[in-house]
C-alpha positions as CSV (number, residue, x, y, z in Angstrom):
1,X,-79.6,171.9,124.0
2,X,-77.3,169.5,125.8
3,X,-78.0,168.3,129.3
4,X,-76.3,169.9,132.3
5,X,-73.0,168.5,133.5
6,X,-70.7,169.1,136.5
7,X,-67.5,171.0,136.1
8,X,-64.6,170.1,138.4
9,X,-61.7,172.0,136.8
10,X,-61.1,174.8,134.3
11,X,-63.1,177.9,133.4
12,X,-66.6,177.8,132.1
13,X,-67.1,178.3,128.4
14,X,-68.4,181.8,127.9
15,X,-67.3,182.9,131.3
16,X,-66.2,186.5,131.7
17,X,-62.7,185.6,132.8
18,X,-62.1,183.1,130.1
19,X,-60.5,185.4,127.5
20,X,-58.4,187.2,130.2
21,X,-57.1,184.0,131.7
22,X,-56.3,182.5,128.3
23,X,-54.4,185.6,127.3
24,X,-52.3,185.5,130.5
25,X,-51.7,181.8,130.0
26,X,-50.7,182.0,126.3
27,X,-48.7,185.2,126.7
28,X,-45.4,183.3,126.6
29,X,-46.2,181.9,123.1
30,X,-47.1,185.4,121.9
31,X,-43.9,186.9,123.2
32,X,-41.8,184.1,121.6
33,X,-43.5,184.5,118.2
34,X,-43.0,188.3,118.4
35,X,-39.3,188.0,119.4
36,X,-38.6,185.3,116.8
37,X,-39.0,187.7,113.9
38,X,-41.5,185.4,112.3
39,X,-44.9,186.7,111.1
40,X,-46.0,190.0,109.7
41,X,-45.6,193.5,110.8
42,X,-47.6,196.6,109.9
43,X,-45.5,199.7,110.4
44,X,-43.9,199.0,113.8
45,X,-46.8,196.8,115.1
46,X,-46.4,193.0,115.2
47,X,-49.5,191.4,113.7
48,X,-48.1,187.9,113.2
49,X,-50.1,186.5,116.1
50,X,-53.6,187.8,116.8
51,X,-55.5,186.4,119.8
52,X,-59.1,186.8,120.9
53,X,-60.8,184.7,123.6
54,X,-59.5,181.2,122.9
55,X,-58.6,181.7,119.2
56,X,-55.1,182.3,117.8
57,X,-54.6,183.6,114.3
58,X,-51.1,183.3,112.8
59,X,-50.3,185.6,109.8
60,X,-47.2,185.2,107.6
61,X,-46.0,186.3,104.2
62,X,-45.0,182.8,103.1
63,X,-45.8,179.1,103.6
64,X,-42.3,178.5,104.9
65,X,-42.6,181.2,107.6
66,X,-46.0,179.9,108.5
67,X,-44.6,176.4,109.0
68,X,-41.8,177.8,111.2
69,X,-44.5,179.6,113.3
70,X,-46.5,176.4,113.6
71,X,-43.4,174.5,114.6
72,X,-42.6,177.1,117.3
73,X,-46.2,176.9,118.5
74,X,-46.0,173.1,118.7
75,X,-42.7,173.3,120.7
76,X,-44.2,175.8,123.2
77,X,-47.5,173.9,123.6
78,X,-45.5,170.8,124.5
79,X,-44.3,172.7,127.6
80,X,-47.6,174.3,128.6
81,X,-50.1,172.0,130.4
82,X,-52.9,172.8,128.0
83,X,-55.2,170.4,126.1
84,X,-55.9,171.3,122.5
85,X,-58.1,168.6,121.2
86,X,-58.7,168.5,117.5
87,X,-56.0,171.1,116.8
88,X,-56.2,172.0,113.1
89,X,-53.3,173.6,111.4
90,X,-54.1,175.6,108.3
91,X,-52.0,178.1,106.3
92,X,-53.1,180.6,103.7
93,X,-50.6,182.1,101.3
94,X,-51.6,185.7,100.4
């Protein structure tokens, strides 16, 4: 176990409000991905961007579309004051 440390800003990891606040904060990205036409749909539901807590899963039908989605995410994140240390971009072609 790590030693205790003081928190002066942000939301505690594992806090009850963390997923809700992140969802509110990241909603602009989700809406832009949905309206861009990028990503997958199942029937009429958009499933190209799935979010839970502080995780974002991007789903696409091709590597090219995935890259376009990642580029859009990169552009949006430049305008949101959020730190994403160690951001790993991965794509999986199904």
